[in-house]
py3Dmol code that shows the C-alpha trace and the ligand (Angstrom):
import py3Dmol

protein = """\
ATOM      1  CA  MET A   1     112.578 104.044  81.351  1.00  0.00           C
ATOM      2  CA  LYS A   2     109.205 105.790  81.429  1.00  0.00           C
ATOM      3  CA  LYS A   3     105.935 104.189  82.555  1.00  0.00           C
ATOM      4  CA  SER A   4     104.414 104.450  79.069  1.00  0.00           C
ATOM      5  CA  GLU A   5     107.444 102.731  77.459  1.00  0.00           C
ATOM      6  CA  LEU A   6     107.288  99.905  79.968  1.00  0.00           C
ATOM      7  CA  VAL A   7     103.557  99.387  79.388  1.00  0.00           C
ATOM      8  CA  GLN A   8     104.186  99.156  75.617  1.00  0.00           C
ATOM      9  CA  GLN A   9     106.952  96.627  76.271  1.00  0.00           C
ATOM     10  CA  ILE A  10     104.726  94.482  78.517  1.00  0.00           C
ATOM     11  CA  LEU A  11     101.647  94.666  76.284  1.00  0.00           C
ATOM     12  CA  GLY A  12     103.675  93.830  73.149  1.00  0.00           C
ATOM     13  CA  SER A  13     101.321  92.927  70.319  1.00  0.00           C
ATOM     14  CA  HIS A  14      98.300  93.719  72.552  1.00  0.00           C
ATOM     15  CA  PHE A  15      99.271  97.386  72.648  1.00  0.00           C
ATOM     16  CA  GLY A  16      96.768  99.629  70.845  1.00  0.00           C
ATOM     17  CA  LYS A  17      94.443  96.699  70.043  1.00  0.00           C
ATOM     18  CA  VAL A  18      90.735  97.197  70.554  1.00  0.00           C
ATOM     19  CA  PRO A  19      89.113  94.126  72.166  1.00  0.00           C
ATOM     20  CA  GLU A  20      86.558  92.233  70.110  1.00  0.00           C
ATOM     21  CA  ASN A  21      84.506  90.679  72.925  1.00  0.00           C
ATOM     22  CA  HIS A  22      84.143  91.401  76.632  1.00  0.00           C
ATOM     23  CA  ARG A  23      82.835  94.924  76.518  1.00  0.00           C
ATOM     24  CA  THR A  24      82.377  94.808  80.303  1.00  0.00           C
ATOM     25  CA  ALA A  25      84.812  93.383  82.814  1.00  0.00           C
ATOM     26  CA  GLU A  26      84.321  92.825  86.533  1.00  0.00           C
ATOM     27  CA  ALA A  27      86.933  92.337  89.252  1.00  0.00           C
ATOM     28  CA  PHE A  28      87.612  92.549  92.983  1.00  0.00           C
ATOM     29  CA  ALA A  29      90.887  93.009  94.850  1.00  0.00           C
ATOM     30  CA  PRO A  30      91.502  93.191  98.615  1.00  0.00           C
ATOM     31  CA  SER A  31      93.268  95.904 100.618  1.00  0.00           C
ATOM     32  CA  ASN A  32      96.532  94.923 102.256  1.00  0.00           C
ATOM     33  CA  ILE A  33      98.431  95.955 105.378  1.00  0.00           C
ATOM     34  CA  ALA A  34     102.213  95.728 105.423  1.00  0.00           C
ATOM     35  CA  LEU A  35     103.843  93.882 108.326  1.00  0.00           C
ATOM     36  CA  CYS A  36     107.238  94.827 106.873  1.00  0.00           C
ATOM     37  CA  LYS A  37     106.850  98.239 105.256  1.00  0.00           C
ATOM     38  CA  TYR A  38     107.640  99.626 101.831  1.00  0.00           C
ATOM     39  CA  TRP A  39     109.243 103.007 102.437  1.00  0.00           C
ATOM     40  CA  GLY A  40     111.446 104.616  99.785  1.00  0.00           C
ATOM     41  CA  LYS A  41     111.772 104.281  96.016  1.00  0.00           C
ATOM     42  CA  ARG A  42     114.729 103.688  93.749  1.00  0.00           C
ATOM     43  CA  ASP A  43     112.639 104.821  90.747  1.00  0.00           C
ATOM     44  CA  THR A  44     109.826 107.282  91.393  1.00  0.00           C
ATOM     45  CA  ASP A  45     108.127 106.930  87.990  1.00  0.00           C
ATOM     46  CA  LEU A  46     107.992 103.121  87.993  1.00  0.00           C
ATOM     47  CA  ASN A  47     107.361 102.915  91.772  1.00  0.00           C
ATOM     48  CA  LEU A  48     110.377 100.670  92.244  1.00  0.00           C
ATOM     49  CA  PRO A  49     111.162 100.187  95.932  1.00  0.00           C
ATOM     50  CA  LEU A  50     114.545 100.349  97.637  1.00  0.00           C
ATOM     51  CA  THR A  51     113.628  97.341  99.770  1.00  0.00           C
ATOM     52  CA  SER A  52     111.264  94.373  99.740  1.00  0.00           C
ATOM     53  CA  SER A  53     108.098  94.405 101.874  1.00  0.00           C
ATOM     54  CA  LEU A  54     105.522  91.910 103.147  1.00  0.00           C
ATOM     55  CA  SER A  55     101.795  92.308 103.712  1.00  0.00           C
ATOM     56  CA  VAL A  56      98.639  90.478 104.650  1.00  0.00           C
ATOM     57  CA  ALA A  57      95.392  90.980 102.718  1.00  0.00           C
ATOM     58  CA  LEU A  58      92.118  92.140 104.278  1.00  0.00           C
ATOM     59  CA  PRO A  59      89.744  89.949 102.254  1.00  0.00           C
ATOM     60  CA  ALA A  60      86.557  91.692 103.367  1.00  0.00           C
ATOM     61  CA  PHE A  61      87.844  95.149 102.522  1.00  0.00           C
ATOM     62  CA  GLY A  62      88.673  96.017  98.961  1.00  0.00           C
ATOM     63  CA  SER A  63      87.530  97.387  95.631  1.00  0.00           C
ATOM     64  CA  HIS A  64      85.001  95.952  93.217  1.00  0.00           C
ATOM     65  CA  ILE A  65      85.026  97.390  89.698  1.00  0.00           C
ATOM     66  CA  LEU A  66      82.844  97.116  86.611  1.00  0.00           C
ATOM     67  CA  LEU A  67      84.833  98.445  83.661  1.00  0.00           C
ATOM     68  CA  SER A  68      83.334  98.999  80.228  1.00  0.00           C
ATOM     69  CA  VAL A  69      83.691 100.973  77.047  1.00  0.00           C
ATOM     70  CA  ASN A  70      81.690 104.196  77.330  1.00  0.00           C
ATOM     71  CA  SER A  71      79.599 104.958  74.274  1.00  0.00           C
ATOM     72  CA  ASP A  72      78.944 108.434  75.743  1.00  0.00           C
ATOM     73  CA  LYS A  73      82.340 109.614  74.413  1.00  0.00           C
ATOM     74  CA  LYS A  74      83.696 110.667  77.786  1.00  0.00           C
ATOM     75  CA  ASP A  75      85.458 108.968  80.668  1.00  0.00           C
ATOM     76  CA  GLU A  76      83.147 108.357  83.589  1.00  0.00           C
ATOM     77  CA  ILE A  77      83.905 107.132  87.091  1.00  0.00           C
ATOM     78  CA  ILE A  78      81.190 106.307  89.594  1.00  0.00           C
ATOM     79  CA  LEU A  79      82.466 105.650  93.109  1.00  0.00           C
ATOM     80  CA  ASN A  80      80.064 104.193  95.660  1.00  0.00           C
ATOM     81  CA  ASP A  81      77.090 105.432  93.592  1.00  0.00           C
ATOM     82  CA  SER A  82      78.336 109.028  93.137  1.00  0.00           C
ATOM     83  CA  PRO A  83      80.035 110.430  90.009  1.00  0.00           C
ATOM     84  CA  VAL A  84      83.684 111.382  90.612  1.00  0.00           C
ATOM     85  CA  GLN A  85      84.336 114.965  89.466  1.00  0.00           C
ATOM     86  CA  SER A  86      87.098 115.552  86.937  1.00  0.00           C
ATOM     87  CA  ASP A  87      88.898 118.121  89.120  1.00  0.00           C
ATOM     88  CA  THR A  88      89.590 115.636  91.926  1.00  0.00           C
ATOM     89  CA  GLN A  89      92.909 113.886  92.573  1.00  0.00           C
ATOM     90  CA  PHE A  90      91.127 110.525  92.433  1.00  0.00           C
ATOM     91  CA  TYR A  91      89.886 111.222  88.905  1.00  0.00           C
ATOM     92  CA  ARG A  92      93.267 112.488  87.657  1.00  0.00           C
ATOM     93  CA  ARG A  93      95.198 109.525  89.090  1.00  0.00           C
ATOM     94  CA  PHE A  94      92.723 107.056  87.617  1.00  0.00           C
ATOM     95  CA  ILE A  95      92.711 108.690  84.178  1.00  0.00           C
ATOM     96  CA  ASP A  96      96.517 109.125  84.070  1.00  0.00           C
ATOM     97  CA  TYR A  97      96.795 105.407  84.718  1.00  0.00           C
ATOM     98  CA  ILE A  98      94.118 104.267  82.299  1.00  0.00           C
ATOM     99  CA  ASN A  99      95.631 106.503  79.576  1.00  0.00           C
ATOM    100  CA  LEU A 100      98.574 104.104  79.533  1.00  0.00           C
ATOM    101  CA  PHE A 101      96.224 101.447  78.132  1.00  0.00           C
ATOM    102  CA  ARG A 102      93.765 103.449  76.002  1.00  0.00           C
ATOM    103  CA  PRO A 103      93.916 101.878  72.532  1.00  0.00           C
ATOM    104  CA  LYS A 104      92.632 104.950  70.667  1.00  0.00           C
ATOM    105  CA  LEU A 105      92.072 108.552  71.694  1.00  0.00           C
ATOM    106  CA  SER A 106      88.433 108.184  70.663  1.00  0.00           C
ATOM    107  CA  TRP A 107      87.960 105.313  73.120  1.00  0.00           C
ATOM    108  CA  TYR A 108      86.409 106.072  76.505  1.00  0.00           C
ATOM    109  CA  PHE A 109      85.995 104.088  79.694  1.00  0.00           C
ATOM    110  CA  LYS A 110      83.251 103.846  82.260  1.00  0.00           C
ATOM    111  CA  ALA A 111      84.269 102.557  85.687  1.00  0.00           C
ATOM    112  CA  VAL A 112      81.718 101.753  88.368  1.00  0.00           C
ATOM    113  CA  ILE A 113      83.638 101.208  91.578  1.00  0.00           C
ATOM    114  CA  HIS A 114      82.368  99.989  94.924  1.00  0.00           C
ATOM    115  CA  SER A 115      84.778 100.200  97.771  1.00  0.00           C
ATOM    116  CA  THR A 116      83.940  97.725 100.521  1.00  0.00           C
ATOM    117  CA  VAL A 117      86.448  99.505 102.732  1.00  0.00           C
ATOM    118  CA  PRO A 118      84.095 101.379 105.065  1.00  0.00           C
ATOM    119  CA  VAL A 119      84.505 105.089 104.346  1.00  0.00           C
ATOM    120  CA  SER A 120      85.241 105.604 108.023  1.00  0.00           C
ATOM    121  CA  ALA A 121      87.990 102.972 108.152  1.00  0.00           C
ATOM    122  CA  GLY A 122      90.768 105.315 107.076  1.00  0.00           C
ATOM    123  CA  LEU A 123      92.445 102.585 105.019  1.00  0.00           C
ATOM    124  CA  ALA A 124      94.203 103.551 101.826  1.00  0.00           C
ATOM    125  CA  SER A 125      92.042 102.423  98.926  1.00  0.00           C
ATOM    126  CA  SER A 126      94.638 102.936  96.196  1.00  0.00           C
ATOM    127  CA  ALA A 127      96.178  99.456  96.613  1.00  0.00           C
ATOM    128  CA  SER A 128      92.926  97.546  96.103  1.00  0.00           C
ATOM    129  CA  GLY A 129      91.764 100.153  93.568  1.00  0.00           C
ATOM    130  CA  PHE A 130      94.680  99.747  91.150  1.00  0.00           C
ATOM    131  CA  ALA A 131      94.824  95.970  91.658  1.00  0.00           C
ATOM    132  CA  SER A 132      91.135  95.570  90.790  1.00  0.00           C
ATOM    133  CA  LEU A 133      91.509  97.934  87.816  1.00  0.00           C
ATOM    134  CA  VAL A 134      94.377  95.938  86.361  1.00  0.00           C
ATOM    135  CA  LEU A 135      92.417  92.676  86.782  1.00  0.00           C
ATOM    136  CA  ALA A 136      89.501  94.279  84.923  1.00  0.00           C
ATOM    137  CA  LEU A 137      91.776  95.607  82.144  1.00  0.00           C
ATOM    138  CA  ASN A 138      93.212  92.101  81.743  1.00  0.00           C
ATOM    139  CA  GLN A 139      89.687  90.793  81.108  1.00  0.00           C
ATOM    140  CA  LEU A 140      88.529  93.692  78.948  1.00  0.00           C
ATOM    141  CA  PHE A 141      91.552  93.534  76.630  1.00  0.00           C
ATOM    142  CA  GLU A 142      91.891  89.715  76.847  1.00  0.00           C
ATOM    143  CA  TRP A 143      95.605  89.934  77.661  1.00  0.00           C
ATOM    144  CA  GLN A 144      95.572  86.673  79.659  1.00  0.00           C
ATOM    145  CA  PHE A 145      98.505  87.861  81.756  1.00  0.00           C
ATOM    146  CA  ASP A 146      99.408  85.963  84.905  1.00  0.00           C
ATOM    147  CA  ARG A 147      99.171  87.520  88.380  1.00  0.00           C
ATOM    148  CA  ARG A 148     102.870  88.426  88.492  1.00  0.00           C
ATOM    149  CA  GLN A 149     102.636  90.410  85.257  1.00  0.00           C
ATOM    150  CA  LEU A 150      99.484  92.072  86.563  1.00  0.00           C
ATOM    151  CA  SER A 151     101.279  92.834  89.812  1.00  0.00           C
ATOM    152  CA  VAL A 152     103.978  94.704  87.839  1.00  0.00           C
ATOM    153  CA  LEU A 153     101.259  96.711  86.071  1.00  0.00           C
ATOM    154  CA  ALA A 154      99.388  97.446  89.329  1.00  0.00           C
ATOM    155  CA  ARG A 155     102.659  98.703  90.871  1.00  0.00           C
ATOM    156  CA  LEU A 156     102.741 101.460  88.248  1.00  0.00           C
ATOM    157  CA  GLY A 157      99.492 102.847  89.726  1.00  0.00           C
ATOM    158  CA  SER A 158     100.507 102.614  93.384  1.00  0.00           C
ATOM    159  CA  GLY A 159     103.463 100.674  94.818  1.00  0.00           C
ATOM    160  CA  SER A 160     101.538  98.754  97.463  1.00  0.00           C
ATOM    161  CA  ALA A 161      98.913  97.746  94.846  1.00  0.00           C
ATOM    162  CA  CYS A 162     101.310  95.070  93.574  1.00  0.00           C
ATOM    163  CA  ARG A 163     100.648  93.162  96.826  1.00  0.00           C
ATOM    164  CA  SER A 164      96.842  93.285  96.384  1.00  0.00           C
ATOM    165  CA  LEU A 165      96.647  90.658  93.621  1.00  0.00           C
ATOM    166  CA  TRP A 166      96.459  87.812  96.152  1.00  0.00           C
ATOM    167  CA  ASP A 167      94.789  86.934  99.440  1.00  0.00           C
ATOM    168  CA  GLY A 168      96.892  86.062 102.474  1.00  0.00           C
ATOM    169  CA  PHE A 169     100.555  86.924 102.976  1.00  0.00           C
ATOM    170  CA  VAL A 170     102.332  88.490 100.011  1.00  0.00           C
ATOM    171  CA  GLU A 171     105.973  89.464  99.671  1.00  0.00           C
ATOM    172  CA  TRP A 172     106.816  92.287  97.288  1.00  0.00           C
ATOM    173  CA  GLN A 173     110.300  91.396  96.092  1.00  0.00           C
ATOM    174  CA  ALA A 174     112.182  94.620  95.403  1.00  0.00           C
ATOM    175  CA  GLY A 175     114.031  93.237  92.372  1.00  0.00           C
ATOM    176  CA  VAL A 176     117.170  94.682  90.800  1.00  0.00           C
ATOM    177  CA  ARG A 177     116.222  95.286  87.159  1.00  0.00           C
ATOM    178  CA  ALA A 178     116.003  98.847  85.862  1.00  0.00           C
ATOM    179  CA  ASP A 179     112.701  98.071  84.106  1.00  0.00           C
ATOM    180  CA  GLY A 180     111.290  96.548  87.326  1.00  0.00           C
ATOM    181  CA  MET A 181     110.080  93.346  85.686  1.00  0.00           C
ATOM    182  CA  ASP A 182     111.378  91.441  88.723  1.00  0.00           C
ATOM    183  CA  SER A 183     109.670  93.804  91.201  1.00  0.00           C
ATOM    184  CA  HIS A 184     106.269  92.289  91.972  1.00  0.00           C
ATOM    185  CA  GLY A 185     104.241  90.438  94.568  1.00  0.00           C
ATOM    186  CA  VAL A 186     104.857  86.779  95.387  1.00  0.00           C
ATOM    187  CA  PRO A 187     102.241  85.011  97.536  1.00  0.00           C
ATOM    188  CA  LEU A 188     103.400  83.008 100.549  1.00  0.00           C
ATOM    189  CA  GLU A 189     101.858  79.564 100.824  1.00  0.00           C
ATOM    190  CA  GLN A 190     101.288  79.694 104.608  1.00  0.00           C
ATOM    191  CA  ILE A 191      97.948  80.603 106.133  1.00  0.00           C
ATOM    192  CA  TRP A 192      97.332  81.548 109.774  1.00  0.00           C
ATOM    193  CA  PRO A 193      93.615  81.252 110.570  1.00  0.00           C
ATOM    194  CA  ASP A 194      93.983  82.494 114.167  1.00  0.00           C
ATOM    195  CA  LEU A 195      95.738  85.700 113.203  1.00  0.00           C
ATOM    196  CA  CYS A 196      93.547  88.817 113.567  1.00  0.00           C
ATOM    197  CA  LEU A 197      93.907  92.445 112.697  1.00  0.00           C
ATOM    198  CA  GLY A 198      91.956  95.224 114.399  1.00  0.00           C
ATOM    199  CA  LEU A 199      91.448  98.692 112.990  1.00  0.00           C
ATOM    200  CA  LEU A 200      91.785 101.539 115.471  1.00  0.00           C
ATOM    201  CA  ILE A 201      90.555 104.623 113.652  1.00  0.00           C
ATOM    202  CA  PHE A 202      91.202 108.123 115.015  1.00  0.00           C
ATOM    203  CA  SER A 203      90.825 110.216 111.896  1.00  0.00           C
ATOM    204  CA  VAL A 204      89.741 109.820 108.283  1.00  0.00           C
ATOM    205  CA  ASP A 205      90.861 113.314 107.226  1.00  0.00           C
ATOM    206  CA  ALA A 206      93.200 113.702 104.254  1.00  0.00           C
ATOM    207  CA  LYS A 207      96.863 113.188 105.151  1.00  0.00           C
ATOM    208  CA  PRO A 208      98.881 116.363 105.818  1.00  0.00           C
ATOM    209  CA  ILE A 209     101.513 114.963 103.415  1.00  0.00           C
ATOM    210  CA  SER A 210     101.125 112.167 100.853  1.00  0.00           C
ATOM    211  CA  SER A 211     103.094 108.941 101.289  1.00  0.00           C
ATOM    212  CA  ARG A 212     104.745 109.627  97.918  1.00  0.00           C
ATOM    213  CA  GLU A 213     106.111 112.990  99.093  1.00  0.00           C
ATOM    214  CA  ALA A 214     106.969 111.766 102.597  1.00  0.00           C
ATOM    215  CA  MET A 215     108.930 108.821 101.170  1.00  0.00           C
ATOM    216  CA  GLN A 216     110.954 111.060  98.877  1.00  0.00           C
ATOM    217  CA  ARG A 217     111.753 113.563 101.600  1.00  0.00           C
ATOM    218  CA  THR A 218     112.811 110.749 103.933  1.00  0.00           C
ATOM    219  CA  VAL A 219     115.078 109.128 101.334  1.00  0.00           C
ATOM    220  CA  GLN A 220     116.677 112.469 100.474  1.00  0.00           C
ATOM    221  CA  THR A 221     117.153 113.993 103.927  1.00  0.00           C
ATOM    222  CA  SER A 222     116.928 111.444 106.756  1.00  0.00           C
ATOM    223  CA  ARG A 223     120.248 110.174 108.151  1.00  0.00           C
ATOM    224  CA  LEU A 224     118.374 107.381 109.920  1.00  0.00           C
ATOM    225  CA  TYR A 225     117.121 106.162 106.540  1.00  0.00           C
ATOM    226  CA  ARG A 226     120.666 104.856 105.855  1.00  0.00           C
ATOM    227  CA  ASP A 227     119.946 102.059 108.341  1.00  0.00           C
ATOM    228  CA  TRP A 228     116.503 101.243 106.888  1.00  0.00           C
ATOM    229  CA  PRO A 229     117.595  98.616 104.297  1.00  0.00           C
ATOM    230  CA  ALA A 230     119.449  96.624 106.983  1.00  0.00           C
ATOM    231  CA  GLN A 231     116.446  96.924 109.325  1.00  0.00           C
ATOM    232  CA  VAL A 232     114.133  95.611 106.588  1.00  0.00           C
ATOM    233  CA  SER A 233     116.396  92.625 105.777  1.00  0.00           C
ATOM    234  CA  SER A 234     116.481  91.601 109.407  1.00  0.00           C
ATOM    235  CA  ASP A 235     112.726  92.204 110.021  1.00  0.00           C
ATOM    236  CA  MET A 236     111.786  90.416 106.828  1.00  0.00           C
ATOM    237  CA  GLU A 237     113.714  87.322 107.843  1.00  0.00           C
ATOM    238  CA  LYS A 238     112.109  87.328 111.309  1.00  0.00           C
ATOM    239  CA  ILE A 239     108.581  87.905 109.957  1.00  0.00           C
ATOM    240  CA  LYS A 240     108.881  85.088 107.405  1.00  0.00           C
ATOM    241  CA  LYS A 241     110.230  82.757 110.090  1.00  0.00           C
ATOM    242  CA  ALA A 242     107.390  83.787 112.432  1.00  0.00           C
ATOM    243  CA  ILE A 243     104.825  83.027 109.708  1.00  0.00           C
ATOM    244  CA  ARG A 244     106.420  79.654 108.910  1.00  0.00           C
ATOM    245  CA  GLU A 245     106.545  78.646 112.577  1.00  0.00           C
ATOM    246  CA  LYS A 246     103.347  80.450 113.675  1.00  0.00           C
ATOM    247  CA  ASN A 247     105.426  82.230 116.292  1.00  0.00           C
ATOM    248  CA  PHE A 248     103.106  85.086 117.226  1.00  0.00           C
ATOM    249  CA  LEU A 249     105.518  86.819 119.602  1.00  0.00           C
ATOM    250  CA  LEU A 250     108.184  87.030 116.916  1.00  0.00           C
ATOM    251  CA  LEU A 251     105.651  88.282 114.358  1.00  0.00           C
ATOM    252  CA  GLY A 252     104.214  90.954 116.645  1.00  0.00           C
ATOM    253  CA  GLU A 253     107.579  92.178 117.916  1.00  0.00           C
ATOM    254  CA  SER A 254     109.131  92.323 114.440  1.00  0.00           C
ATOM    255  CA  ALA A 255     106.162  93.980 112.705  1.00  0.00           C
ATOM    256  CA  GLU A 256     105.857  96.592 115.458  1.00  0.00           C
ATOM    257  CA  ALA A 257     109.622  97.292 115.468  1.00  0.00           C
ATOM    258  CA  ASN A 258     109.496  97.695 111.683  1.00  0.00           C
ATOM    259  CA  ALA A 259     106.679 100.263 111.841  1.00  0.00           C
ATOM    260  CA  ILE A 260     108.433 102.178 114.647  1.00  0.00           C
ATOM    261  CA  ALA A 261     111.676 102.250 112.630  1.00  0.00           C
ATOM    262  CA  MET A 262     109.825 103.519 109.543  1.00  0.00           C
ATOM    263  CA  HIS A 263     108.258 106.363 111.532  1.00  0.00           C
ATOM    264  CA  ALA A 264     111.654 107.155 113.092  1.00  0.00           C
ATOM    265  CA  THR A 265     113.147 107.665 109.600  1.00  0.00           C
ATOM    266  CA  MET A 266     110.305 110.109 108.848  1.00  0.00           C
ATOM    267  CA  ALA A 267     110.766 111.990 112.127  1.00  0.00           C
ATOM    268  CA  ASP A 268     114.437 112.375 111.183  1.00  0.00           C
ATOM    269  CA  ALA A 269     113.648 113.852 107.738  1.00  0.00           C
ATOM    270  CA  ILE A 270     114.109 117.591 107.183  1.00  0.00           C
ATOM    271  CA  PRO A 271     111.566 118.980 107.885  1.00  0.00           C
ATOM    272  CA  GLY A 272     110.443 116.110 110.103  1.00  0.00           C
ATOM    273  CA  ILE A 273     107.239 114.224 109.369  1.00  0.00           C
ATOM    274  CA  SER A 274     104.803 112.892 111.949  1.00  0.00           C
ATOM    275  CA  TYR A 275     101.451 111.297 111.205  1.00  0.00           C
ATOM    276  CA  ALA A 276     100.590 110.690 114.865  1.00  0.00           C
ATOM    277  CA  LEU A 277      97.663 112.317 116.660  1.00  0.00           C
ATOM    278  CA  PRO A 278      97.520 112.497 120.473  1.00  0.00           C
ATOM    279  CA  GLU A 279      95.188 109.450 120.352  1.00  0.00           C
ATOM    280  CA  THR A 280      97.829 107.512 118.403  1.00  0.00           C
ATOM    281  CA  LYS A 281     100.360 108.091 121.171  1.00  0.00           C
ATOM    282  CA  THR A 282      98.027 107.296 124.068  1.00  0.00           C
ATOM    283  CA  SER A 283      96.871 104.109 122.342  1.00  0.00           C
ATOM    284  CA  ILE A 284     100.473 102.994 121.821  1.00  0.00           C
ATOM    285  CA  GLN A 285     101.054 103.510 125.552  1.00  0.00           C
ATOM    286  CA  LYS A 286      97.912 101.505 126.293  1.00  0.00           C
ATOM    287  CA  ILE A 287      99.080  98.661 124.028  1.00  0.00           C
ATOM    288  CA  ARG A 288     102.419  98.543 125.899  1.00  0.00           C
ATOM    289  CA  GLN A 289     100.598  98.544 129.220  1.00  0.00           C
ATOM    290  CA  MET A 290      98.346  95.695 128.055  1.00  0.00           C
ATOM    291  CA  ARG A 291     101.434  93.691 127.140  1.00  0.00           C
ATOM    292  CA  ASP A 292     102.877  94.332 130.611  1.00  0.00           C
ATOM    293  CA  GLU A 293      99.638  92.851 131.938  1.00  0.00           C
ATOM    294  CA  GLY A 294     100.105  89.728 129.813  1.00  0.00           C
ATOM    295  CA  ILE A 295      97.845  90.485 126.828  1.00  0.00           C
ATOM    296  CA  SER A 296      99.622  89.684 123.600  1.00  0.00           C
ATOM    297  CA  VAL A 297      98.852  92.614 121.279  1.00  0.00           C
ATOM    298  CA  TYR A 298     101.072  94.580 118.899  1.00  0.00           C
ATOM    299  CA  PHE A 299     100.511  97.440 116.478  1.00  0.00           C
ATOM    300  CA  THR A 300     101.523  98.658 113.086  1.00  0.00           C
ATOM    301  CA  GLN A 301     101.008 102.139 111.594  1.00  0.00           C
ATOM    302  CA  ASP A 302     101.128 103.397 108.011  1.00  0.00           C
ATOM    303  CA  ALA A 303     101.296 106.921 106.593  1.00  0.00           C
ATOM    304  CA  GLY A 304      98.430 108.148 108.774  1.00  0.00           C
ATOM    305  CA  PRO A 305      97.437 108.402 112.455  1.00  0.00           C
ATOM    306  CA  ASN A 306      95.385 105.193 112.660  1.00  0.00           C
ATOM    307  CA  LEU A 307      96.699 101.993 114.188  1.00  0.00           C
ATOM    308  CA  LYS A 308      96.242  98.402 113.131  1.00  0.00           C
ATOM    309  CA  LEU A 309      96.394  95.959 116.040  1.00  0.00           C
ATOM    310  CA  ILE A 310      97.797  92.479 115.534  1.00  0.00           C
ATOM    311  CA  PHE A 311      96.694  89.682 117.852  1.00  0.00           C
ATOM    312  CA  LEU A 312      95.466  86.099 118.013  1.00  0.00           C
ATOM    313  CA  ARG A 313      91.797  85.129 118.002  1.00  0.00           C
ATOM    314  CA  GLN A 314      91.986  83.823 121.602  1.00  0.00           C
ATOM    315  CA  ASP A 315      92.836  87.352 122.834  1.00  0.00           C
ATOM    316  CA  MET A 316      90.036  89.079 120.925  1.00  0.00           C
ATOM    317  CA  PRO A 317      87.643  89.442 123.925  1.00  0.00           C
ATOM    318  CA  ASP A 318      90.313  91.139 126.098  1.00  0.00           C
ATOM    319  CA  ILE A 319      91.435  93.422 123.313  1.00  0.00           C
ATOM    320  CA  SER A 320      87.916  94.418 122.248  1.00  0.00           C
ATOM    321  CA  ARG A 321      87.151  95.231 125.889  1.00  0.00           C
ATOM    322  CA  CYS A 322      90.181  97.538 126.122  1.00  0.00           C
ATOM    323  CA  PHE A 323      89.437  99.165 122.759  1.00  0.00           C
ATOM    324  CA  PRO A 324      85.649  99.471 122.349  1.00  0.00           C
ATOM    325  CA  GLY A 325      84.921 100.349 118.718  1.00  0.00           C
ATOM    326  CA  LEU A 326      87.831  98.269 117.428  1.00  0.00           C
ATOM    327  CA  GLN A 327      86.884  96.749 114.083  1.00  0.00           C
ATOM    328  CA  VAL A 328      88.289  93.223 113.907  1.00  0.00           C
ATOM    329  CA  VAL A 329      89.025  91.773 110.477  1.00  0.00           C
ATOM    330  CA  GLN A 330      89.325  88.080 109.674  1.00  0.00           C
ATOM    331  CA  LEU A 331      92.435  87.622 107.566  1.00  0.00           C
ATOM    332  CA  PHE A 332      91.996  84.067 106.289  1.00  0.00           C
ATOM    333  CA  SER A 333      88.247  83.879 105.721  1.00  0.00           C
ATOM    334  CA  ALA A 334      85.986  86.635 104.485  1.00  0.00           C
ATOM    335  CA  GLY A 335      84.123  88.858 106.926  1.00  0.00           C
ATOM    336  CA  THR A 336      84.529  90.915 110.046  1.00  0.00           C
ATOM    337  CA  PHE A 337      83.720  89.829 113.589  1.00  0.00           C
TER     338      PHE A 337
END
"""
ligand_1 = """\
14
LIG
O 101.716 102.411 97.868
P 101.768 103.737 98.540
O 102.451 104.771 97.718
O 100.430 104.171 99.041
O 102.721 103.583 99.859
C 102.384 102.793 100.961
C 103.312 103.052 102.097
C 102.948 102.437 103.423
O 101.575 102.193 103.538
C 103.345 103.423 104.537
C 103.725 101.155 103.694
C 103.274 99.919 102.955
O 104.135 99.072 102.710
O 102.074 99.763 102.653
"""
view = py3Dmol.view(width=600, height=400)
view.addModel(protein, "pdb")
view.setStyle({"model": 0}, {"cartoon": {"style": "trace"}})
view.addModel(ligand_1, "xyz")
view.setStyle({"model": 1}, {"stick": {}})
view.zoomTo()
view.show()
């Protein structure tokens, strides 16, 4: 099934209908960081994953969007006060996605986007970007879809976007259906106010290889990837148990092991993929040394060189001392420290 066919199926009688009211819609969605990673697709067009994943939202960092009908007869995107040029990847990805919902060819959109992810934070903005866009489309077209339906739609823009429809912990259930209607985010009810995440940024340069391409190469060529589904099942169970029981050691150990295993599958791809910079490696050594000294801190790493540290609020002074410049994010109430 193609993306456009699925969108028609989901929209049903809404498809192709021009909204009568609400000529401007406004929405916000947070970024998210996976504690159990999504790595590998069973359907590359619908962004259907081979395994489930689990994330936590960064409520202070995300995308705010004002979406309206553009009477200027052209699509227009303004990002953080600057127009986005039509020859950029950002523009093409956005327009390809919004074309799935355009009711008439003569209908144009204007999107004014403010990313509250600091430009220097090196966090992927596509998850919060597509999640906020889908929330705004839901308002603009008056679909009145629930969050799970919107999560399916957001997934079509970027896989991890399906986890950005909620605050807190969110599980993306892989699902088994060919149309992916059972592959969406499901929020966990638990909160963990003492849990902190710190951003350790080494580079904000464009990735040498996109996560989309790296995932495909890993699935197709890495022998280690054969063990990934079993690793995810076991990590997922441990992470959910850790969240239920507020067992920080189990959470930290499992999330870190999961990230290391994901990067091992990439290293084993042909040709091998590494996102690490020298600073990534020395910081990982430092984190291990800190643990030997009794400081409870763990890391996770996505498709880039930067690290995200996981720790409890009580350890924040020690950790900030060891990593000056660490940006600490509150996970269960808005703001940074
Ligand atoms: O949603 P994408 O295509 O940007 O892929 C995200 C992949 C990872 O960040 C590496 C893992 C994850 O689960 O977020």
